[in-house]
C-alpha positions as CSV (number, residue, x, y, z in Angstrom):
1,X,1.8,9.9,25.6
2,X,0.6,8.6,28.9
3,X,-0.9,12.1,29.6
4,X,-2.8,11.7,26.4
5,X,-4.1,8.3,27.3
6,X,-5.2,9.3,30.8
7,X,-6.9,12.5,29.8
8,X,-8.6,11.5,26.6
9,X,-11.8,9.9,28.2
10,X,-12.3,13.2,30.1
11,X,-12.2,15.6,27.1
12,X,-15.9,16.1,27.1
13,X,-15.9,17.0,30.8
14,X,-13.1,19.5,30.1
15,X,-15.2,21.1,27.4
16,X,-18.0,21.6,29.8
17,X,-15.6,23.4,32.1
18,X,-14.6,25.7,29.3
19,X,-18.3,26.6,28.7
20,X,-19.0,27.8,32.3
21,X,-18.8,24.8,34.6
22,X,-16.9,26.9,37.2
23,X,-18.6,29.2,39.6
24,X,-16.5,32.4,39.1
25,X,-14.5,34.1,36.4
26,X,-11.2,33.5,38.3
27,X,-11.9,29.8,38.6
28,X,-12.8,29.7,34.9
29,X,-9.6,31.5,34.0
30,X,-7.5,29.2,36.2
31,X,-9.1,26.1,34.7
32,X,-8.5,27.3,31.2
33,X,-4.9,28.2,31.9
34,X,-4.3,24.6,33.3
35,X,-6.1,23.1,30.3
36,X,-4.1,25.1,27.8
37,X,-0.9,24.0,29.6
38,X,-1.9,20.4,29.5
39,X,-2.8,20.5,25.8
40,X,0.4,22.4,25.0
41,X,2.3,19.4,26.5
42,X,0.2,17.1,24.4
43,X,1.1,19.0,21.2
44,X,4.8,19.1,22.1
45,X,4.8,15.4,22.9
46,X,3.1,14.5,19.6
47,X,5.6,16.7,17.7
48,X,8.5,14.9,19.3
49,X,7.1,11.6,18.2
50,X,6.6,12.9,14.7
51,X,10.1,14.1,14.6
52,X,11.4,10.8,15.9
53,X,9.6,8.7,13.4
54,X,10.7,11.0,10.5
55,X,14.3,10.5,11.5
56,X,13.7,6.7,11.8
57,X,12.2,6.8,8.3
58,X,15.2,8.6,6.9
59,X,17.6,6.1,8.4
60,X,15.6,3.2,7.1
61,X,15.5,4.7,3.6
62,X,19.3,5.1,3.8
63,X,19.8,1.5,4.9
64,X,17.5,0.3,2.1
65,X,19.4,2.3,-0.6
66,X,22.7,0.9,0.8
67,X,21.4,-2.7,0.6
68,X,20.1,-2.1,-3.0
69,X,23.5,-0.7,-4.1
70,X,25.3,-3.6,-2.5
71,X,23.0,-6.0,-4.4
72,X,23.7,-4.2,-7.6
73,X,27.5,-4.4,-7.1
74,X,27.2,-8.1,-6.3
75,X,25.2,-8.8,-9.4
76,X,27.7,-6.8,-11.5
77,X,30.6,-8.9,-10.1
78,X,28.7,-12.1,-10.9
79,X,28.3,-11.0,-14.5
80,X,32.0,-10.4,-14.7
81,X,32.8,-13.8,-13.3
82,X,30.4,-15.6,-15.6
83,X,31.8,-13.8,-18.7
84,X,35.3,-15.0,-17.8
85,X,34.2,-18.6,-17.3
86,X,34.1,-21.2,-20.1
87,X,31.0,-21.3,-22.3
88,X,30.2,-24.8,-21.1
89,X,27.6,-25.4,-18.4
90,X,30.2,-25.1,-15.6
91,X,28.7,-22.2,-13.6
92,X,29.2,-22.3,-9.9
93,X,26.1,-22.8,-7.7
94,X,25.7,-20.4,-4.9
95,X,24.2,-21.7,-1.7
96,X,21.9,-19.2,-0.1
97,X,20.7,-19.7,3.5
98,X,17.4,-18.2,4.3
99,X,16.6,-17.5,7.9
100,X,13.0,-17.4,9.2
101,X,12.7,-14.6,11.7
102,X,9.1,-14.8,12.8
103,X,7.9,-17.2,15.5
104,X,4.9,-19.2,14.2
105,X,5.3,-21.0,10.9
106,X,7.9,-23.8,10.1
107,X,9.3,-24.2,6.6
108,X,9.3,-27.9,6.0
109,X,12.1,-27.9,3.5
110,X,14.6,-26.1,5.6
111,X,13.8,-27.4,9.1
112,X,15.8,-30.6,8.7
113,X,19.0,-28.8,8.0
114,X,18.5,-26.1,10.7
115,X,17.6,-28.6,13.4
116,X,21.0,-30.1,13.0
117,X,22.8,-26.9,14.0
118,X,20.8,-26.4,17.2
119,X,21.5,-28.1,20.5
120,X,19.4,-31.2,21.0
121,X,18.1,-32.3,24.3
122,X,17.7,-36.0,24.5
123,X,15.1,-37.4,26.9
124,X,15.0,-40.7,28.8
125,X,12.5,-43.5,27.7
126,X,12.0,-42.1,24.2
127,X,12.4,-44.5,21.3
128,X,15.0,-43.6,18.7
129,X,12.7,-42.3,16.1
130,X,13.3,-39.3,13.9
131,X,10.5,-36.8,14.2
132,X,9.2,-35.2,11.0
133,X,9.4,-31.4,10.7
134,X,6.3,-30.0,12.2
135,X,4.3,-27.4,10.4
136,X,2.6,-25.1,12.8
137,X,-1.1,-24.2,12.3
138,X,-1.0,-21.2,14.6
139,X,-1.6,-18.4,12.3
140,X,-1.2,-15.6,14.8
141,X,-2.9,-12.2,14.3
142,X,-2.3,-10.1,11.3
143,X,-0.7,-6.7,11.9
144,X,-1.8,-3.4,10.4
145,X,-0.2,-4.2,7.0
146,X,-2.1,-7.4,6.7
147,X,0.9,-9.8,6.9
148,X,0.7,-12.7,9.2
149,X,3.5,-13.8,11.5
150,X,5.7,-16.8,10.8
151,X,7.8,-18.9,13.1
152,X,11.5,-19.9,13.1
153,X,12.2,-23.6,12.7
154,X,12.0,-25.5,16.0
155,X,11.5,-29.1,15.0
156,X,14.0,-31.5,16.6
157,X,14.9,-35.1,16.5
158,X,14.2,-36.6,19.9
159,X,15.6,-39.9,21.1
160,X,18.6,-40.2,18.8
161,X,22.1,-39.8,20.2
162,X,25.6,-39.9,19.1
163,X,27.7,-41.1,22.0
164,X,31.4,-40.1,22.2
165,X,32.0,-40.1,18.4
166,X,30.2,-43.4,17.7
167,X,28.1,-43.5,14.6
168,X,25.5,-46.1,15.8
169,X,22.2,-45.2,17.3
170,X,20.7,-46.9,20.3
171,X,17.8,-46.8,22.7
172,X,17.8,-44.8,25.9
173,X,17.0,-46.6,29.1
174,X,14.8,-45.1,31.8
175,X,17.7,-44.3,34.0
176,X,20.0,-42.6,31.5
177,X,20.2,-39.0,30.3
178,X,22.9,-38.9,27.6
179,X,25.3,-36.1,26.9
180,X,24.3,-34.2,23.8
181,X,26.5,-31.1,23.6
182,X,30.0,-31.1,22.1
183,X,32.2,-29.5,24.8
184,X,34.4,-28.0,22.1
185,X,31.7,-25.9,20.6
186,X,29.6,-23.1,21.9
187,X,26.1,-22.2,21.0
188,X,25.9,-19.7,18.2
189,X,24.1,-16.6,19.4
190,X,21.0,-16.0,17.4
191,X,20.2,-12.3,16.7
192,X,16.5,-11.7,16.5
193,X,15.0,-9.2,14.1
194,X,13.5,-6.1,15.5
195,X,9.9,-5.3,14.5
196,X,8.1,-2.0,15.2
197,X,5.0,-2.7,17.2
198,X,4.7,0.4,19.3
199,X,3.0,2.4,16.5
200,X,0.2,-0.2,16.6
201,X,-0.5,0.3,20.3
202,X,-4.1,1.6,21.0
203,X,-4.9,1.9,17.2
204,X,-8.0,-0.3,17.2
205,X,-11.4,0.3,18.7
206,X,-12.2,-3.4,18.7
207,X,-10.0,-6.4,19.7
208,X,-9.0,-9.3,17.5
209,X,-10.5,-12.5,18.9
210,X,-8.5,-15.7,19.5
211,X,-10.7,-18.8,19.4
212,X,-10.0,-21.5,22.0
213,X,-11.1,-24.8,20.3
214,X,-10.4,-27.4,22.9
215,X,-9.0,-27.5,26.5
216,X,-7.4,-30.5,28.1
217,X,-6.2,-30.9,31.7
218,X,-3.4,-33.0,32.9
219,X,-2.6,-33.6,36.6
220,X,0.6,-31.9,37.5
221,X,1.3,-34.7,40.1
222,X,2.7,-32.0,42.5
223,X,1.6,-32.3,46.1
224,X,1.5,-28.6,46.8
225,X,0.6,-25.5,44.8
226,X,2.4,-24.8,41.5
227,X,4.8,-22.0,41.4
228,X,6.4,-21.8,37.9
229,X,6.0,-22.9,34.3
230,X,8.7,-22.6,31.6
231,X,9.1,-23.8,28.0
232,X,12.4,-25.2,26.8
233,X,13.9,-22.6,24.4
234,X,15.5,-25.2,22.1
235,X,13.2,-28.3,22.1
236,X,9.6,-27.3,21.4
237,X,8.3,-30.5,23.0
238,X,9.6,-29.9,26.5
239,X,8.5,-27.8,29.4
240,X,8.9,-27.8,33.2
241,X,6.8,-27.1,36.2
242,X,7.8,-26.4,39.8
243,X,5.8,-26.2,43.0
244,X,6.0,-25.5,46.7
245,X,6.8,-29.2,47.2
246,X,10.3,-28.4,45.9
247,X,10.0,-30.8,42.9
248,X,10.7,-29.9,39.3
249,X,8.9,-32.0,36.7
250,X,10.0,-32.3,33.1
251,X,7.1,-32.8,30.6
252,X,6.9,-33.7,27.0
253,X,4.0,-32.6,24.8
254,X,2.1,-35.3,22.9
255,X,0.2,-34.9,19.6
256,X,1.0,-31.2,19.3
257,X,-0.5,-30.3,22.6
258,X,-3.3,-32.8,23.0
259,X,-1.6,-34.2,26.0
260,X,1.6,-34.2,28.0
261,X,3.6,-37.1,29.5
262,X,5.9,-36.9,32.5
263,X,9.6,-37.6,31.7
264,X,11.4,-37.0,35.0
265,X,10.9,-35.7,38.6
266,X,13.8,-34.0,40.5
267,X,14.0,-32.8,44.1
268,X,15.4,-29.3,44.0
269,X,14.9,-28.2,47.6
270,X,17.8,-26.2,49.0
271,X,20.1,-28.3,51.1
272,X,20.1,-26.3,54.3
273,X,16.5,-25.0,54.9
274,X,14.8,-27.1,52.2
275,X,13.4,-24.1,50.3
276,X,11.6,-24.6,47.1
277,X,12.5,-22.8,43.8
278,X,11.0,-19.3,43.9
279,X,11.6,-18.8,40.2
280,X,13.2,-20.8,37.3
281,X,14.9,-20.1,34.0
282,X,16.2,-22.3,31.2
283,X,19.8,-21.9,30.0
284,X,19.7,-20.6,26.4
285,X,21.1,-24.0,25.2
286,X,18.1,-25.7,26.8
287,X,20.2,-28.4,28.5
288,X,20.0,-27.1,32.1
289,X,17.5,-25.3,34.3
290,X,18.5,-22.6,36.9
291,X,16.4,-22.0,40.0
292,X,16.5,-19.2,42.6
293,X,15.9,-20.0,46.2
294,X,16.6,-17.8,49.3
295,X,19.5,-15.9,50.9
296,X,18.4,-16.4,54.5
297,X,20.7,-18.0,57.0
298,X,23.5,-18.8,54.5
299,X,21.4,-21.2,52.5
300,X,22.3,-22.0,48.9
301,X,20.9,-19.4,46.5
302,X,21.0,-20.8,43.0
303,X,20.6,-24.4,41.9
304,X,21.3,-25.9,38.5
305,X,19.4,-28.9,37.2
306,X,21.7,-30.4,34.6
307,X,20.0,-32.6,32.0
308,X,23.2,-33.3,30.2
309,X,24.8,-35.9,32.5
310,X,25.5,-39.5,31.6
311,X,24.0,-42.4,33.6
312,X,21.7,-42.0,36.5
313,X,19.2,-39.3,37.1
314,X,19.6,-35.6,36.2
315,X,22.1,-33.9,38.4
316,X,21.3,-31.0,40.7
317,X,24.2,-28.8,41.9
318,X,24.2,-25.6,44.0
319,X,26.4,-22.6,43.2
320,X,28.9,-21.7,45.9
321,X,28.6,-18.0,45.6
322,X,25.9,-16.2,47.7
323,X,25.8,-12.5,46.7
324,X,22.3,-11.8,48.0
325,X,22.4,-11.0,51.8
326,X,18.9,-11.8,53.0
327,X,15.3,-12.7,52.0
328,X,14.1,-14.7,49.1
329,X,15.3,-14.3,45.5
330,X,12.2,-13.3,43.7
331,X,13.3,-13.4,40.0
332,X,15.9,-15.1,37.8
333,X,16.2,-14.6,34.1
334,X,18.8,-15.2,31.3
335,X,19.6,-12.1,29.5
336,X,19.3,-11.9,25.6
337,X,23.0,-11.1,25.1
338,X,25.8,-12.9,23.2
339,X,27.7,-14.0,26.3
340,X,25.6,-16.3,28.5
341,X,24.6,-14.5,31.7
342,X,21.6,-14.3,34.0
343,X,20.3,-11.8,36.5
344,X,18.6,-12.2,39.9
345,X,16.6,-9.8,41.9
346,X,16.0,-10.3,45.6
347,X,14.3,-9.0,48.8
348,X,17.6,-7.4,49.8
349,X,17.0,-4.7,47.2
350,X,19.8,-6.0,45.0
351,X,20.1,-6.9,41.3
352,X,23.0,-9.3,40.7
353,X,24.5,-10.2,37.3
354,X,25.9,-13.8,37.0
355,X,28.5,-14.3,34.2
356,X,29.7,-17.7,32.9
357,X,33.2,-18.7,33.7
358,X,35.4,-21.0,31.7
359,X,34.9,-23.9,34.1
360,X,31.8,-26.1,33.7
361,X,28.8,-25.0,35.8
362,X,30.8,-22.1,37.2
363,X,29.3,-18.6,37.4
364,X,30.7,-15.3,38.7
365,X,28.2,-13.0,40.4
366,X,28.5,-9.2,40.4
367,X,26.1,-6.8,42.1
368,X,24.8,-4.3,39.6
369,X,23.2,-2.2,42.3
370,X,22.1,-2.6,45.9
371,X,20.6,0.8,46.8
372,X,18.6,2.0,43.8
373,X,15.6,0.2,45.2
374,X,14.3,0.9,48.7
375,X,12.4,-2.4,48.9
376,X,12.3,-5.9,47.4
377,X,13.2,-6.3,43.7
378,X,10.3,-8.3,42.3
379,X,11.2,-8.7,38.7
380,X,14.3,-8.4,36.4
381,X,14.8,-8.6,32.6
382,X,17.3,-7.7,29.9
383,X,16.7,-5.6,26.8
384,X,17.8,-6.9,23.5
385,X,19.4,-4.0,21.7
386,X,21.4,-2.6,24.6
387,X,22.9,-4.0,27.8
388,X,20.1,-2.6,29.9
389,X,18.9,-4.6,32.9
390,X,15.4,-3.6,33.9
391,X,14.2,-4.1,37.5
392,X,10.8,-3.6,39.0
393,X,10.4,-3.2,42.8
394,X,7.8,-3.2,45.6
395,X,9.0,0.4,46.2
396,X,7.0,1.4,43.1
397,X,10.2,2.0,41.1
398,X,11.3,0.9,37.6
399,X,15.0,1.0,37.0
400,X,16.9,0.7,33.8
401,X,20.6,-0.1,34.6
402,X,23.2,0.1,31.8
403,X,25.5,-2.9,32.6
404,X,28.0,-1.7,30.0
405,X,28.8,1.6,31.7
406,X,27.8,0.6,35.3
407,X,25.2,3.2,36.1
408,X,21.4,3.8,36.0
409,X,20.2,4.7,32.5
410,X,16.8,5.8,33.8
411,X,14.6,5.7,36.9
412,X,10.8,5.9,37.0
413,X,8.5,6.1,40.0
414,X,4.8,5.2,39.7
415,X,1.9,5.2,42.1
416,X,1.7,1.4,42.7
417,X,4.1,-1.4,43.6
418,X,5.6,-3.3,40.7
419,X,5.7,-7.1,40.7
420,X,7.3,-8.1,37.4
421,X,8.8,-6.7,34.1
422,X,8.6,-8.4,30.7
423,X,10.2,-7.2,27.4
424,X,8.3,-7.7,24.2
425,X,9.8,-10.5,22.0
426,X,9.6,-8.6,18.7
427,X,9.8,-4.9,19.5
428,X,13.0,-4.3,21.4
429,X,11.9,-0.9,22.7
430,X,8.6,-2.2,24.3
431,X,8.3,-3.7,27.7
432,X,5.5,-4.4,30.2
433,X,5.4,-3.9,33.9
434,X,2.9,-5.6,36.2
435,X,1.6,-3.4,39.0
436,X,-0.7,-3.7,42.0
437,X,-3.5,-1.3,40.7
438,X,-6.8,-3.1,40.1
439,X,-8.0,-2.5,36.6
440,X,-4.6,-1.2,35.5
441,X,-2.3,-4.1,36.4
442,X,-0.4,-4.1,33.1
443,X,1.5,-1.0,31.9
444,X,3.3,-0.7,28.5
445,X,6.5,1.5,28.2
446,X,8.7,2.6,25.3
447,X,12.3,2.6,26.7
448,X,13.2,5.5,24.4
449,X,10.6,7.7,26.1
450,X,11.8,6.9,29.6
451,X,8.9,7.6,32.0
452,X,6.2,7.8,29.4
453,X,3.4,5.1,29.8
454,X,2.0,4.3,26.4
455,X,-0.9,2.1,27.5
456,X,-2.4,0.6,30.6
457,X,-4.9,-2.2,31.0
458,X,-6.1,-4.7,33.5
459,X,-9.0,-6.6,35.0
460,X,-11.4,-6.7,37.9
461,X,-11.1,-9.7,40.2
462,X,-14.2,-11.3,41.6
463,X,-12.6,-13.5,44.3
464,X,-10.1,-11.0,45.7
465,X,-8.9,-7.4,45.6
466,X,-5.3,-8.2,46.5
467,X,-2.8,-8.4,43.7
468,X,-0.5,-11.5,43.9
469,X,3.0,-11.5,42.6
470,X,2.5,-15.2,41.7
471,X,0.1,-14.1,38.9
472,X,2.4,-13.8,35.9
473,X,2.1,-12.8,32.3
474,X,3.5,-14.0,28.9
475,X,3.9,-12.4,25.5
476,X,2.6,-14.1,22.3
477,X,5.3,-15.0,19.8
478,X,4.2,-12.2,17.5
479,X,4.4,-9.7,20.3
480,X,0.8,-8.5,19.8
481,X,-0.9,-10.3,22.7
482,X,-0.3,-10.7,26.4
483,X,-1.8,-13.5,28.5
484,X,-2.2,-13.1,32.3
485,X,-3.2,-15.4,35.1
486,X,-5.8,-14.2,37.5
487,X,-7.1,-14.8,41.1
488,X,-10.2,-16.1,39.3
489,X,-10.2,-19.4,37.3
490,X,-9.7,-17.5,33.9
491,X,-6.9,-16.6,31.5
492,X,-7.1,-12.9,30.5
493,X,-5.9,-12.0,27.0
494,X,-4.9,-8.5,26.0
495,X,-4.4,-7.2,22.5
496,X,-2.0,-4.3,22.6
497,X,-3.7,-2.7,19.6
498,X,-7.0,-2.6,21.5
499,X,-7.6,1.0,22.8
500,X,-9.8,-0.1,25.8
501,X,-8.3,-0.8,29.2
502,X,-10.0,-4.2,29.7
503,X,-9.1,-7.6,28.4
504,X,-9.8,-8.3,24.8
505,X,-11.2,-11.6,26.0
506,X,-11.1,-14.0,28.9
507,X,-11.0,-17.8,28.8
508,X,-12.3,-19.9,31.6
509,X,-9.5,-22.4,32.0
510,X,-9.4,-24.0,35.5
511,X,-11.4,-24.6,38.7
512,X,-9.2,-22.3,40.8
513,X,-7.0,-19.3,40.2
514,X,-4.6,-19.4,37.3
515,X,-0.9,-18.5,38.0
516,X,0.4,-18.3,34.5
517,X,-0.5,-19.1,30.8
518,X,2.4,-19.4,28.3
519,X,2.2,-19.2,24.6
520,X,3.9,-22.0,22.8
521,X,6.3,-20.6,20.2
522,X,5.5,-23.2,17.5
523,X,2.1,-24.9,18.1
524,X,-1.2,-23.0,18.3
525,X,-1.3,-23.7,22.1
526,X,-1.6,-22.1,25.5
527,X,-0.2,-24.0,28.5
528,X,-1.4,-22.9,31.9
529,X,-0.9,-23.8,35.6
530,X,-3.4,-23.3,38.4
531,X,-3.8,-23.8,42.1
532,X,-6.2,-26.7,41.2
533,X,-2.9,-28.6,40.6
534,X,-3.6,-29.2,37.0
535,X,-1.8,-28.2,33.8
536,X,-4.1,-26.8,31.1
537,X,-3.5,-27.4,27.4
538,X,-5.6,-25.0,25.4
539,X,-5.6,-25.2,21.6
540,X,-6.2,-21.9,19.9
C-alpha cells in the first residue's frame, strides 16, 4: 500500500511518459515495462487486502451468529425457569453490568459504582469531599459510520481514605500520602475493545477541524527545560512533569482543565551522577511513577516514585538491577499485557523487559535482544493483541520482537532514523513511527502487512531543519488524531483519514518550541509542555 501512496501523485507524469516522453523506442519500452511491473504489484497488493477483509468479514459474521444463538439459548432457559416458578411476583432480578469501551463520554448513572472498583490515588492537602461523576463534553470526531466516540468512566473520589480497616474518614495533612491499595488484591486487567480504523486511513480529501476555544498557561516551576509529560492512567485529575533539573512535579487539574495546581515536588536525580529522568511511565495502577536514567559508570538505571507510602513525602527508590551496559536509557513504557511489566530501550542497542516479582517494588530484567539494532534504541512499545515488543532505532530499523517465543517477528529498514514508536489506542494493528525526514516525520504501519507503510505525513519547520527526539506525539482517545510537538511554538494535529501529507491544522500554543501535547482521556482538553517552561491547557 505504501507503493500506492508514494506513486499516486505522479500518475499524470507517468501517463506523459507512456505518450512519448522518452527519446527513443527502447527507452519507451523500458519505461512501460517498469510501469507495468509497478502497477501489477499495485493490483496484487489490493487483491490481497480484498481477500484479507473478506476473510475478516466471514469470521465476524460467524461470531455474530454464534452470539445470537447463545442469546437465543439463554432466553429459552429463562422461559423454562420462569414457567417452573410460582405464579406470584417472585421472579429473580438479573443484574447486568454494562461496560463502556470508548474513551470520551462518562455515564453518570454507572460511574459511581465503577469508580469503587478502580484503584484510587489519594493526594495530600485535598479536603475530604466526594467528587461528582464528571460528564465529558469532548465529543470527539465521528467516524465514517457517523457514530461518535464515548469514554469509559474515569471519575474518582479524591481525598477520602479508609486507613487500615477503619470506617471513619479524615482530612489529609500536607505531609502525608496515605496508602490506598489493598495489598491482598491485584488490579483487574482491563481488556480494551479492538476497533478497525485502518480502513479509514487516507479516505477523506478534507480534514475534520478541531476548534480550540481557550488556552491557559501555568508556570511549570521547573528551573530547566521540561523533558516529559504523562497523565495518570487511573485518576483523571492528575498528571506529572519532569525536567532537566531532575525534579518530578505532580499536578492536579482544576475546573475541568481551566487551571492546574501543584501537589508535590520530588527530586528524582540518580544518586551517583545526578542524572535527570530521560523518560517516565506510570504504573498501570496509577500509584507509582517509573523513570529511566543512564547506564554510564554504574549509575542507577530505573527509579520508582511511590505515591502509596504513609507519612512523610513520597518515596523514591532505585532498582538494584542494571541490565543496560552504557549510555542513556531513551525510553520506558509499561506494556498493555495482563501481567505487569515494562520495557526499556537504550543507547547500548538493547531492549530489556522488566517483569514484576512477588516482593514489593521488585522487578526482574531480561534482555529481549542486544544485537538486532546497530545503534541506539530510541523508542519501545507493546502491542495489545500479541506479546510483540516494538522498537525503533537510530539505525533506521523498526523491529517487532515476539516476547512469547523469544525471536524477532519482523524487521523493517527505512531511509531515515527512527525516534519513537506509538501504538494506536483503538486499532490494535495500527502503530506510528516518528522519523527524521522533514515533511514525512510520522509514518503509519499495519502490523499485519509487515514492512508496508500505509500513510506518511509531517510538517515543515521554520526555526530549524534538525529533527529532535524530544519532540513527541500523542494519540487522541478515539484513535483518529495525532498531536505532535514542534521546533516551532505550535501543536500540529493530524487526522489519519486526511489523504494529504500535511497537518490537518496547527495551533499556536506557546512562545517557544513545544515538546509534547497530550490528549486528556475524559475532558475536551489538550495539555502541552514547552521550552518556555510553561504548561499549556487548551480546551477543545
